[in-house]
N, C-alpha and C positions, 0 to 999 in steps of 0.2 A: 862461780856463779855471782859474783860480784866485780866491779870494776874497781873498786876501793884499794886494792893492793898494787895494780897496775899504776892509778894515779900516783900512790906515793912514790912508787919505783920511778917512773918517770918525772916526778918534781925533783928528787935526787939525782939523777940523771943529768937534767937539763940546768939545774943550779950549780952543780958542783959543789955543794955544801955537804957535811955530816947529814946522816940520818936524824940524829938529836936536834939540829939546827931546822931543818926541813919540819919535824914534829912541834918544834915550839913555833913555828912561823905559822903554822897549820892551826895550832891550839888557839893563838891568839886572833888570826884571822875569822875563823869560825865563830868565836865568840862574837867580833865586831860585825859579822854578817848576820848572825841572830838578831842580834839589837837593831841592826839597820833594817831588815825584815820587819821587825816589831815596829818600828818608827814608822815604816810605810803602811802596817794595818791600822796602827795609830792614826796616822795622817789622813787615812780614809774614814776614820769613825767620830774623829774630833776635830772641831776648828780652831781651837786655843791651843797655842804652843805649849803652855802649860800642861794641860791635859795628855799633851803628846810624850813631855818628857816624864809625866808621873808613871803612865802606861811603860815607857819603856825599863824607867827605873824598877816598876814592881816586878817585871820579867827579869830585870839583871837581878833583883835581891832574891828571886824565888829559882834560879836555875841549878843551885845546889842542895836543894830540899828535895827529900824523898817523895815519890808520886804514890799517895793515899795507900800506904801499907804495902806496898809492895818492893820498898827496898832498892828501886830503882830511879834514878836521876832523870831530869829532863835532861841537862847534860851532865855526860860524866867528867870525874877530874882527867882525865886523859883523851887523847884524840882516836877515835873509832868513826866508822861508818856512818852511825847514828847521828852524830854531831855534825857532818856534810849535809846527812840527808834532812836534819831538821832545816836549816836554813833554806835548804832548797824547796823544802815543803811550804814553809812559811812564804817565802817569795812565789809559791805557786797560790796559794791562799790570797796574799795580795793581789795578783793578776787577776784572779777568778772573781773579788770583790769591785774591782774597778773594769770588769766586763772586757777582759783581753784575754780569751777563751784561748787563743791559739798559744800565747805567751806561757797562760797557766800550763796548756798540754807539753810544750816542750820542759817545763820546770818537773813536772811529774815523770817523764820519760828520765830526766835527770838523775829525780832521785830513785827510782827504778834501777839504773846503772848504778848507781853507788850503794842503796840497799834497799834490796828488793823488796821487803816487807814493809818498808815505809810508804811504798805508794801504793801498797792496797787499802790504804786507809780513803783512797780518794775515790772508790768506785761509786 
């Protein structure tokens, strides 16, 4: 039902690295992409660079805090489909805020391929 296992397998096959190395790179890359997407959203909201950095740093500090009594983290300590769908969803929000609706739609489709439930929030 999801493209995630195929994506991981394709990354391992094409890179010729071990699964552990690929998962580490995906883990670091997804954290970077989430913070980059937050930077884009903050750039749309704030003109001052200090305010943008404050917004991104706030998100970075809150990534491993459980969400409101659910014991679910915004980003888990390991790579899973929600991680990849999170930064894709944030890029979709940034595209929609900047009135690039076609790009936002493409991001939502990509989110649906990685994690089908993450794309349902955009109805």
